[in-house]
C-alpha positions as CSV (number, residue, x, y, z in Angstrom):
1,M,129.6,112.1,51.7
2,G,128.3,111.0,55.1
3,Y,130.2,109.4,57.9
4,R,133.1,107.2,56.8
5,I,135.7,105.3,58.9
6,L,139.1,106.6,58.0
7,E,142.0,104.3,57.4
8,T,145.7,105.2,57.4
9,D,145.8,105.6,53.6
10,D,142.8,107.9,53.7
11,I,144.5,110.5,55.9
12,P,146.5,112.5,53.4
13,G,143.5,113.1,51.1
14,Y,141.3,113.8,54.1
15,L,143.6,116.5,55.4
16,H,143.6,118.1,52.0
17,E,139.8,118.0,51.9
18,R,139.7,119.7,55.2
19,G,142.1,122.5,54.1
20,H,145.2,121.2,55.9
21,W,148.6,121.2,54.2
22,A,147.3,121.9,50.7
23,D,151.0,122.6,49.7
24,L,152.2,119.1,50.7
25,D,152.1,116.1,48.4
26,D,154.2,113.7,50.6
27,I,152.4,113.2,53.9
28,R,153.5,110.3,56.1
29,V,150.9,108.7,58.4
30,R,150.9,106.1,61.1
31,E,148.2,104.9,63.4
32,V,149.0,105.2,67.2
33,S,145.6,104.2,68.7
34,D,146.1,103.3,72.3
35,G,142.9,104.1,74.2
36,N,139.8,102.0,74.5
37,M,137.5,104.1,72.4
38,N,138.9,105.8,69.3
39,R,141.4,105.7,66.5
40,V,144.3,108.1,66.4
41,F,146.7,108.9,63.6
42,L,149.9,111.0,63.4
43,A,150.6,112.7,60.1
44,S,153.9,114.5,59.3
45,S,155.6,116.1,56.4
46,A,158.4,114.1,54.7
47,D,161.1,116.4,56.2
48,G,159.5,116.1,59.7
49,T,159.1,119.9,60.1
50,R,155.3,119.7,60.3
51,S,153.0,117.3,62.1
52,L,149.4,116.9,63.1
53,A,147.3,114.4,65.0
54,L,143.9,113.2,63.9
55,K,141.4,111.5,66.2
56,Q,138.2,109.8,65.0
57,A,135.4,108.4,67.1
58,L,134.2,105.0,65.9
59,P,130.6,103.8,66.1
60,W,131.8,101.2,68.6
61,V,134.3,100.8,71.4
62,R,137.6,100.3,69.5
63,V,139.0,97.6,71.7
64,A,135.8,95.6,71.5
65,G,134.7,96.2,67.9
66,P,131.2,96.2,66.5
67,S,130.0,93.9,69.3
68,W,130.0,96.9,71.6
69,P,128.3,99.7,69.7
70,M,128.9,103.3,70.9
71,N,127.5,106.5,69.4
72,P,130.3,108.4,67.7
73,D,128.8,111.7,68.7
74,R,130.9,111.6,71.8
75,A,133.4,113.4,69.6
76,D,130.9,116.4,69.6
77,A,131.2,116.5,73.4
78,E,135.0,116.5,73.2
79,A,135.0,119.3,70.6
80,R,132.7,121.4,72.8
81,A,134.9,120.8,75.8
82,Y,138.0,121.9,74.0
83,E,136.1,125.0,72.7
84,Q,135.2,126.0,76.2
85,V,138.6,125.3,77.7
86,A,140.3,127.2,74.9
87,K,138.6,130.4,76.2
88,V,140.0,130.2,79.7
89,A,142.9,127.7,79.8
90,P,144.3,127.4,76.2
91,D,147.8,126.5,77.6
92,K,146.4,123.3,79.2
93,I,145.0,121.5,76.2
94,P,146.3,120.6,72.8
95,A,145.7,123.2,70.1
96,I,142.7,122.2,68.0
97,H,143.0,122.8,64.2
98,G,139.6,121.7,63.2
99,Y,136.6,119.5,64.0
100,D,134.6,117.6,61.4
101,P,131.2,116.8,62.9
102,E,130.1,114.7,59.9
103,N,133.0,112.3,60.4
104,Y,133.4,112.8,64.1
105,A,137.1,113.7,63.6
106,L,139.3,116.2,65.4
107,V,142.6,117.5,63.9
108,M,144.8,118.7,66.6
109,E,148.3,119.4,67.8
110,D,150.8,116.5,67.7
111,M,151.8,115.8,71.3
112,S,154.2,112.9,70.6
113,D,157.0,114.9,72.0
114,L,155.3,114.7,75.4
115,E,154.6,111.6,77.5
116,V,151.5,110.2,79.2
117,L,151.7,111.0,82.9
118,R,150.7,107.5,84.0
119,T,153.5,106.0,81.9
120,L,156.1,108.2,83.5
121,L,154.8,107.5,87.0
122,N,154.7,103.8,86.4
123,D,158.4,104.0,85.3
124,G,159.3,105.6,88.6
125,A,159.2,109.3,87.7
126,S,158.0,112.0,90.1
127,Y,155.1,114.4,89.5
128,G,157.4,117.4,90.1
129,P,156.3,120.7,91.4
130,H,154.2,121.8,88.4
131,I,151.8,119.0,87.3
132,S,149.2,118.8,90.1
133,A,149.1,122.6,90.4
134,R,148.3,123.0,86.7
135,I,145.6,120.3,87.0
136,G,144.0,122.2,90.0
137,E,144.1,125.4,88.0
138,F,142.6,123.7,84.9
139,V,139.6,122.4,86.9
140,A,139.1,125.8,88.6
141,Q,139.3,127.7,85.3
142,L,137.0,125.5,83.4
143,S,134.5,125.0,86.2
144,F,134.3,128.6,87.2
145,A,133.9,129.8,83.6
146,T,131.1,127.4,82.9
147,S,129.3,127.7,86.3
148,D,126.5,130.1,87.3
149,F,129.2,132.2,88.9
150,G,131.1,132.8,85.7
151,M,128.5,132.5,82.9
152,P,125.2,134.4,82.3
153,S,122.2,132.3,83.1
154,A,120.9,132.0,79.6
155,D,124.3,130.9,78.3
156,R,124.5,128.4,81.0
157,K,121.2,126.8,80.2
158,A,122.2,126.6,76.5
159,L,125.5,124.9,77.6
160,I,123.7,122.4,79.7
161,A,121.3,121.5,76.9
162,A,124.1,121.2,74.4
163,S,126.3,119.1,76.7
164,V,123.8,116.4,77.6
165,S,125.6,113.1,77.2
166,P,123.2,110.3,78.4
167,E,125.1,107.4,76.9
168,L,128.5,108.3,78.3
169,C,127.0,109.4,81.7
170,K,125.2,106.1,81.9
171,I,128.6,104.4,81.6
172,T,129.9,106.4,84.6
173,E,126.7,105.8,86.6
174,D,127.0,102.1,86.0
175,V,130.7,101.3,85.8
176,V,131.9,103.7,88.5
177,L,129.0,104.3,90.8
178,S,127.0,101.1,90.8
179,E,128.4,97.9,89.4
180,P,131.4,97.5,91.8
181,Y,129.0,97.3,94.7
182,I,126.8,94.5,93.3
183,E,127.3,91.2,91.5
184,H,127.9,92.1,87.9
185,E,129.6,90.5,84.9
186,H,131.8,93.5,84.3
187,N,133.5,93.2,87.7
188,H,136.7,91.2,88.1
189,W,139.7,91.3,90.5
190,H,142.8,89.4,91.7
191,E,141.8,86.3,93.7
192,G,143.7,87.7,96.6
193,L,141.0,90.4,96.9
194,D,138.1,88.0,97.1
195,D,137.3,88.7,100.8
196,L,137.5,92.5,100.4
197,A,135.4,92.6,97.3
198,A,132.7,90.6,99.1
199,E,133.0,92.9,102.2
200,L,132.5,96.0,100.1
201,R,129.4,94.5,98.3
202,A,127.9,93.7,101.7
203,D,128.8,97.0,103.4
204,A,125.4,98.7,103.8
205,R,126.9,102.0,105.0
206,L,129.2,102.2,102.0
207,R,126.5,101.4,99.5
208,T,124.3,104.2,101.0
209,E,127.1,106.7,100.7
210,V,127.9,105.6,97.1
211,A,124.2,106.0,96.3
212,D,124.4,109.5,97.6
213,L,127.4,110.3,95.4
214,R,125.7,108.6,92.4
215,H,122.6,110.9,92.9
216,T,124.9,113.9,93.1
217,F,126.6,112.9,89.9
218,M,123.2,112.5,88.2
219,T,121.6,115.7,89.4
220,S,124.3,118.3,90.2
221,A,124.8,120.4,87.1
222,Q,127.5,122.8,88.5
223,A,129.9,123.2,85.7
224,L,131.3,121.6,82.5
225,L,133.6,118.7,83.4
226,H,136.3,116.9,81.6
227,G,134.5,113.7,82.8
228,D,137.5,111.3,82.7
229,L,140.4,113.2,84.3
230,H,143.0,110.6,85.1
231,T,146.8,110.3,84.7
232,G,146.2,108.6,81.4
233,S,144.5,111.7,80.0
234,I,147.4,114.1,80.9
235,M,150.5,114.5,78.9
236,V,153.6,116.3,80.3
237,G,157.1,117.3,79.3
238,Q,159.2,120.3,78.5
239,R,159.3,122.6,75.5
240,E,162.0,125.2,75.1
241,G,162.9,124.7,78.7
242,A,159.3,125.3,80.0
243,Y,157.2,122.7,81.7
244,V,154.2,121.7,79.6
245,V,151.0,120.0,80.9
246,R,148.2,119.1,78.4
247,V,144.9,117.6,79.3
248,F,143.2,115.6,76.5
249,D,140.4,113.2,75.7
250,P,137.4,115.1,77.3
251,E,134.9,112.9,75.4
252,F,133.0,112.1,78.6
253,S,132.5,115.9,79.1
254,F,129.1,117.0,80.5
255,V,127.8,119.5,83.0
256,G,128.0,117.9,86.4
257,P,129.5,118.2,89.9
258,I,132.9,119.9,90.0
259,G,134.2,117.4,92.6
260,Y,134.0,114.6,90.1
261,D,137.0,115.8,88.0
262,L,139.1,116.5,91.1
263,G,138.1,113.2,92.6
264,L,139.3,111.2,89.6
265,Y,142.6,112.9,89.7
266,W,143.0,112.4,93.4
267,A,142.2,108.7,93.1
268,N,144.9,108.3,90.5
269,A,147.4,110.2,92.7
270,L,146.6,108.1,95.7
271,V,146.9,104.8,93.7
272,S,150.2,105.9,92.2
273,E,151.5,106.5,95.7
274,E,150.6,103.0,96.7
275,R,152.5,101.7,93.7
276,A,155.6,103.7,94.7
277,R,155.3,102.4,98.3
278,A,154.9,98.8,97.1
279,L,158.1,99.2,95.1
280,G,160.0,100.8,98.0
281,A,160.6,103.9,95.9
282,S,160.8,107.4,97.3
283,S,158.3,109.7,95.6
284,D,156.5,113.0,95.9
285,H,153.1,111.3,95.2
286,A,151.9,112.0,98.7
287,D,151.8,115.7,98.1
288,Q,149.6,115.7,95.0
289,L,146.2,115.9,96.5
290,R,147.2,118.9,98.6
291,L,149.0,120.6,95.7
292,S,146.1,120.2,93.3
293,W,143.5,121.3,95.9
294,E,145.5,124.4,96.9
295,A,145.9,125.4,93.3
296,F,142.2,124.8,92.6
297,E,141.1,126.8,95.6
298,T,143.5,129.6,95.0
299,E,142.4,130.0,91.4
300,F,138.7,129.7,92.1
301,R,139.0,132.4,94.8
302,R,141.0,134.6,92.4
303,L,138.2,134.4,89.9
304,W,135.4,134.9,92.4
305,P,135.3,138.7,92.2
306,T,134.5,138.4,88.5
307,R,131.3,136.4,89.1
308,V,128.3,137.3,87.0
309,D,125.7,137.0,89.8
310,T,126.8,139.2,92.7
311,F,124.2,137.8,95.0
312,F,126.6,135.2,96.1
313,D,128.9,136.5,98.8
314,D,132.3,135.5,100.2
315,A,130.7,133.5,103.0
316,Y,128.8,131.4,100.5
317,L,132.1,130.8,98.6
318,D,133.5,129.2,101.7
319,R,130.5,126.9,102.0
320,F,130.6,126.1,98.3
321,L,134.3,125.1,98.3
322,R,133.7,123.0,101.4
323,R,131.1,121.0,99.5
324,V,133.4,120.6,96.5
325,W,136.1,119.3,98.8
326,T,133.9,116.8,100.4
327,E,132.4,115.5,97.2
328,S,135.8,115.3,95.6
329,L,136.9,112.9,98.4
330,G,133.9,110.7,97.9
331,F,134.3,110.5,94.1
332,A,138.0,109.8,94.6
333,G,137.0,106.8,96.8
334,T,134.6,105.4,94.2
335,E,137.2,105.8,91.4
336,I,139.8,103.9,93.5
337,I,137.4,101.0,94.2
338,R,136.1,100.6,90.7
339,R,139.7,100.6,89.3
340,I,140.5,97.5,91.4
341,I,137.3,95.4,91.6
342,G,135.3,96.9,88.7
343,F,135.6,96.9,84.9
344,A,138.8,98.8,84.0
345,H,141.8,98.4,86.2
346,L,144.9,100.6,86.6
347,T,148.3,99.5,85.3
348,D,149.7,101.3,88.4
349,L,148.7,98.2,90.3
350,T,148.3,95.4,87.8
351,T,151.9,95.7,86.7
352,L,153.3,95.3,90.2
353,P,155.1,92.0,90.9
354,D,152.5,91.3,93.6
355,P,149.5,93.7,93.2
356,V,147.6,92.3,96.2
357,P,149.0,94.2,99.2
358,A,148.9,97.6,97.4
359,S,145.4,96.9,96.0
360,R,144.1,95.9,99.5
361,R,145.5,99.1,101.0
362,A,144.0,101.2,98.2
363,L,140.6,99.6,98.6
364,V,140.6,100.4,102.3
365,I,141.6,104.0,101.5
366,G,138.8,104.2,98.9
367,R,136.2,103.1,101.4
368,E,137.5,105.6,104.1
369,L,137.3,108.5,101.7
370,I,133.7,107.7,100.9
371,V,132.3,107.0,104.3
372,R,134.4,109.6,106.2
373,R,134.4,112.4,103.6
374,D,132.4,114.8,105.8
375,E,134.9,114.6,108.7
376,L,138.1,114.8,106.6
377,G,138.2,118.6,106.5
378,N,141.6,119.2,104.9
379,P,144.5,117.5,103.1
380,N,146.3,116.8,106.4
381,A,143.3,114.8,107.6
382,V,143.4,112.8,104.4
383,R,147.1,112.1,104.9
384,A,146.4,110.7,108.3
385,V,144.0,108.2,106.7
386,V,146.2,107.1,103.9
387,Q,149.5,106.8,105.9
388,P,150.5,103.2,106.4
389,T,149.9,101.8,109.8
């Protein structure tokens, strides 16, 4: 039939076509699209005992419409990422019930009983002792399994070839790692940040360091990444008394530097801390960088003895992890800056009664993480930088 854009009324018939719920005649559907890129529907049986989610990539950015075309094959990247994660960390992603490459549609577990982490944090909730540790483990498990340490060379080369995503990588190269440091129509910010935005664009040292990080992003094919790992792409909650953490929306997935995923998460944790501080709220946000790094390092070291290529020794592992740490800090800094003076801003800050003081502090922290990343050797050193003076 070829690619067709699905509407709410199409979903029951489509699910039957794809072999889902053939025994059900009464399927209730509602659209719950919330992100910038895709459409999402929730389908349930009339008695509420069964439910599924369906996500379809459109041939444009959803919030912009046809004026911003976008290849829907980004759904292929998302499906590949889920397939890889399911091999090593199935408890940290939604269950996938099928992918339709012709219509760029994923049928998956309904996670409406969980909540988006960013929403919870903005409402004043804490991270708790489990979320950041699970995210650190997620990054370690996916990155080790898809690196040259955990995957035979021929398989790795095939993964790299299959995971090339030039259109979405170009968005990151531009929106995150270039545009905020130049005059560009995508950039915007609160008028109370005019002076800092100008200072950052004129900061030669900063621009050189960002150029270095941009080149790393473009050339370092270390492992398969989620590619957009922020608090809006994590759902959390409890099921049957157990803590649940689910990472979703890996449509920006490609093979790149491991530190990019960690850096995105750290940026969001640091910004959420600034929100809590601005509201005078007590929080556990300050511990999240340390907790996620410790979990990542512990899990990566646990997996190390299983590496495919035994040429790499333990001394090299120390060097490799040091490089991941340093690059993660740099990428965290670029994510903070672009989320304040670039294209897509964070509600953590924009919904504050006065976003300027917290935004100014966050911009300064972002710059420090970029230009001082080589000297910040551990989480305690980072804490010294981000503590209010």
